[in-house]
N, C-alpha and C positions, 0 to 999 in steps of 0.2 A: 504494500500500500504506500502510495506517495504521500509526502507531507502536504498539508493544506498550503496553497500558494499564499504569499504575503500580498494580500489584496491592496493594502495601503501603499506599499512600495510600487507595485505594478501600476496603480492609478497615477502616482506621481511621475512615473517614467513615461506613460503612454497617453494619458487622457488630458483633454482641454475642456474645462467646464464653462457653461454659459453664465454670463453676468457674475463672474468670479475673478477677482484679482489673483492671478495664478502665482505671482510672486509671494503673496501672503500664504496661499494654499500650500505651496511647497515647503513652507516653514512650519506648518501645522499638522496635527494628526487628523487625517481624513476620517469622516464618518461614513462607513460602508454599510449600506442596508442589505440585509439578507432575506427578510420576510416581513409580512404585514398581517395584521389580525384586527379586525374591527377598527377602532380609532387609533390603533397603535402601529408603529414600525419597530422592527427589531434589527439590531446591527449584527455584524458577523461574530461579535463576542457575546451575543445573547442579551444585551441590554435593551430594554423597552423604552420607547419614547412616544408620548402623545403626538399625533400628527395635527399640529395646530393650524396648518395652512392647507390641509387637504391635498398634500403633495402638489403644491402650486395650483390650488383652486380647482382641482378636477375630481377628487374623490367625493362621492355624494353619500352613499349609504354605508361606507366603510370598506376596508380591505377584505378581500376573500369572501365576498358575498356569494353564497351557494347558488342563488338563482342566476347570477351573471356568469359564474364559473361554468355552470351546466349548460347555459345557452351557447357559450363559446365552444365547449367540448362537442355539443350536438352539431353545431355548424361545421366543425372540423371533420365530422363524419360525412359531410356532404361535399363541401368545397371550401378551401381556404381563401382563394382569390380568383376572380374572373374580371377581366377588363370591363369597364362601364362604357367604353367608347363603342357605340353600335350594338351593345348587348345590354341586357338588364338581368336582375335576379330578384328573388322573392324577398330577402331581408331588406333590401333598399326600398322596394315598393311599400312594404309594410311599415317601415320606419317613416317614410314620407307621409303616409296616411296619418300616423300618430302625431308627427310634428305639426302638420297642418291643423289637426284638430285641437292642439294645445296652444297654438300661436295666435297673436292678434289677428283680428278679422281682416280679410283681404289678401293675406299671404297664402297663396294656393299652389305655388310652384317651388320645388326644392331642387337646388343644385348642390351636389356634394363636393367637398374637397377634404383636406386632411388636418388643418389647424386654423387657429384664429386669424393669423395673418392672411392666409389664402382666402378665407371666407370673406374678409373685408375687401381684398383685392378683386375678388369676383364681383362684388357689388359695385366697386368703382368702375370696373371695365364695362359691366352691363349698363350702368347709368350713362357712361360716356358714349358707348356704341349706340344705345337707344336713341340718344339725341342726334348723333352723327348721321344715322340712316333714316331719320324722320323726314318725310317728304316736305318740300317747300323750302324757301330760303330761311335760314336760321342763323343767328349769331353763333360764332364758334365758342362752344362751352367746353373748355379744356382744362378747367381747374376745379378745385373743391374747397368748400369752406369747412374748416375744422376748428378745434378749440385749444387754447393755451392749456397746458397740463394734460392734454389728451394723449392716449396711447392706443394704438390699433395693431401692433405687431412689429416685427423686425425685418420684414422683406422691404424692398425698395419702395414699392407703392404704398404700403401701410406706414412706413417711416415718413413718407412725404406728407401724409396727413396727420402725423404725430406732432405733439407739442411739448415734449419733455426735453429741455435743452441738454441735460446731462447725457441722455441716451442718443440724441439725434443730431446734435450740432456737428459732430465730426464728419457726418455723411452728407452734409448739405450740398457739396458740389455734385453729388450723384443724383440728387432728387429732382422731381418735377415741381414746378412752382405751384404753391397753394396759398390760400388766404386764411389767416388765423383770426378768430374772434376771441375777445377776452372771456374768461370763464368765471363762474361764481364760486370763488374760493373764499367763503365768508370769514374764516378765521384770519385770513390775510387779504382782506378786501383791497383791491387796487384803487378803489374810490374812497377808502377810509370811511366807509359807512358801517352801520350796525344793522344786522337783520334781526327782527322783521321790520323795524322802523324805516328801513331804506326803501321798502316797497319794490324791491328788486329793480332798482334804478339801472343796474348794469344791463338789463335786457334792452334798454334803449341803444346801447353801444352795439349789441349783437344785431339789432335790427338795422342799424346804420351799415354794418359790414355786409349784411345780406342784400340790402337795397342797392348799395353801390356796386355789388358784384353779380347782380342777378342775371346780367346778359352774358357773363363769361363763365359762371360756375354751373356745374352739372348737378351738384347735390350738396347738402349739409350732412356732415358725418359727425356722429355724436355717440358717446356712451350714455345711455339713459340712466338718470338718477344718481349714478356714482361714477366718478373718474377713478378707476381702480388703481392702476399702476402709477397714477399721478400722485398718490398718497391717500387713497380712500377718501376722496373729497366728495362729500354728499351735497348734492344740489338742494337748494330750498324747494319745498313742495310747490309743484306747478311750473317750475322753471323749464324742465324738459318739454312739457306739454306746450308751453308758449313758444319755444324754439321750433317745435314741429309745426305749429300753426303759422309761424313766420315763413318757414320754408314753403308751405303750401300757398300762402298769400302771394309770395313773389315767384311762384312757378318753379321751384327747385324740388328735386327729389330729397327725401329724408332717409338717410341710412342709419339704422340703429345698430350699434355694435354691442351685442348682448353676449359676447364671448365670455366675459367675466361675470356678468350680472345674471345670466340665464340659468335655468334649471334650479330654481328655488333659492338662489343666494340672497335675494332681497326680500324673500318672504312670499313672493308669488312666482309662478313658473317662469315668467319673463318680467323684467322691470317695467317695460312699456305698459303692461296691463294695469299697473297701479295708478296710472294717470290717463287711462283710456286712449293710449296712443296707437295709431295704426300706421306703421312706417311703410315706405315703399319697398325697402329692402331691410332684412334683418340677418345679421351674421351671428351664428351660434357655433360653439365648439366646447372646449374644456369639459364641463360636466356632462356632455351629451352621452358618453359611454359609461358614466359612473366612475371614471378614473381608470379605465382599463386599457383602451386602445385609442390611437389617434384617429379622429374623425371630425369633420366640420360640415356645416350646411349653411347655404345662403338661401333664404326664402324671399320670394318676391311675388308680384301680383300677376294676374292673367293679362293685364294691359301691357306690362313689360314683356312677358313671354310671347304674346301674340306678335309683337313687333319684330321678333326674330324668326317668325315662321313665314316661309315664302318658297319660291321656286329655287331649285338647286343652283340655277344659273345666276340668281340674284346675289349670291355670296353674302347673305346676311346671317349666316351661321354664327353662333357664339364660339369663336375659335379659342377655346380655353379648356384645359383639362389636366388631370394628374394621373400618374400611373396607378396609384392605389385609390383613386376616386371610388367611393362607395364600397370599400372593402367589406366583403360579406361577414367576416369575423367581427369587425367593428360595428357593423349594422346590427348584428345579432346581440352584441353586448348592449347597444343603445336601446334596442327594443326591450330587453330584460330590465334595464335601468328604469325605463319609463313605466313598465308594468309594476315595479316595486313602488314607485310613486303612488300609483293608483291603489294597489293592494293594501299598502300600509298607511295610506292617507298621510303621506310624509309632510305635505305642506300644512295640513291641519295640525298635526302633532308638533310641528316646528314652532307654532305660536307661543307655547309655554316656554320653550327654550329661548326664543327671542326676547321674551319678557324677562326671564332670568338673567340673560346676558346684559340687557339694558340696566337692570337693577344693580348688578354686581359692578358694572363699569363706572357707576357713579363714584365708587370708592377711589377709583384711579385719579379723580379730579383733585383729591387732596394731596397727591404726591407733588413735591416741590417743583419738579422739572417736567411735569406734564402740562403742556399748554392747551391742548384741545383733545377731546375724545369724540370721534365721529363713528356713528353706527347706522346702518340700514340693514335690517334682517340679520343675516349671519356674516355681514361684511363690516369689519371694524378697523379703524385707524387711530392709533394713539400717538399724537405728535409730541415729541420731546423737544424742549427748548432750554437753552442755557439760562435765559432770564425771562420768566413768565410775565413780568411787568412790561417789558419792551418787546416781547416775542422774539428776542434775539436768538438766532439759530446756533446750534453747535457747529463749529467748523467741520467741513467735510473730512479733513484729515484726522479728526478726533475719533472717527468710526464709532460714534455713540450707539447707533442702531445695531451694528455688528457686535459690539461688546455686550449689549443686552441679550441678543439672541444666543450668544455663546454662553452666557450665564444661565439662560433658560435651558440650554442643552445639558449642562451639568446637572440640572434638576429634573431632567427627564421629559423635556418638551422641545419639539422642533417647530420653530417659527422663523420668519424671514422679515427683514426690514425693507422699507423704501427710504433710503438715507436715514433721516431722523424720525421716520414714522414706523412704529411697530405695527405690523399687520396681523390680525387674527381672522382666519376664515376656516373654522373647523368643519369636518364633515357634517352634513345635515343629520346623519344618524347617530351622532355623539350622544351619550347618555347625560342626564343631569349631573350626576356626581363627577363624571369625566370633565364636563364643561366647567364645573366649579374648580376642579383641580387645575385645569388649564389657566383659568383666570388667576388663581392663587400664585401659581408659578410665575406668570407674567408680571403680576404686581410685585412680588418679592424680587424678581430679577431687575426690574426697572429701579426699584428703590435701592437695591444693593449697588448697582452701577452708577446711578446718578447722585445718590446721597451718601455713598460710601459705607453702607452697612445695612 
């Protein structure tokens, strides 16, 4: 019998990790995961950790759910993959039926891809091509309106509509030109106003941007209700609804990026449903398979779909696709995931846990270096500040968020920061006691790192 490989050393020799400063990584002891069970991950040395960010916002009902395991195994007994170019298969058709039934009204056509970035890019390209091939003289609409602090993925198209300077600025020479509107970051309001007394004055600036660019923009691209990777920035109630109405008023498509907010994360199946929003396009990914396999979907309307139907010679086909589009194993996992939502009344049961989360988070406000606590459903951002009176940020090089999550890891919890914002997004299936443990570890970790004990 051969000795167990030194996984940590092999990782350092061979692997390059995403969103990770590898210079630091090579000096640290890597955490190598070997297994998962329910709300926990287990490393190669047998230590157990609560999965406080759902393995980057994807795990829904927990790790190793029997129903999803069995669905994948059953599909393996039929076919693991078949191209979706010019062919179809039953799992993709069944999943499309379920997605349409659960999504905002009007979204009746499903285009599959494999991750959030591609789902957004599909929407961008569809919106552009729709307008390009519409009959009659039209102004050239070859840009998009997006938001400061927005994040839509890491491929070139999705970065072009992104608004996080830290992530995106280095790539600007590669990007196509877009227009950014200011976003409602109430804790750090760029107008120096206070919500709700402000009456969402900032929407006037958004309208100005849309009005001035209505003849050259194809669509408004937006994360509904919460800017996730921007720092779990929760919009004021009604803000997203108003932006959607402005897009319609000025004749622009509205693209809802539900990659992070979809599949129950905000308390409803999709965030748009909380404000009665019917987008022209909706990008969905992450939780779609319950955290099992890569899959994404872009949903749109019959109006958009019909504009791509014509004679072969017309060349109005949507010339876009991916090798693993609608992978049958992933579709089978997604169907099982959605069936668990229905069978276990996941969203209904989530309400008590959302209430518990809200109540326990109030305690964090008394920590000396917590400036803001933001929550919508099971999406939480705890913003750490050097000086709460002035809202002065910790310097980037202090790595305050990293230090907090490293402390939490020592205590048995895996979470990730967005710079100085500590993010919590546990699996929807987490138990009440597990949720309380997650919050206690996070609280003590923040206090230990920021207050020195």
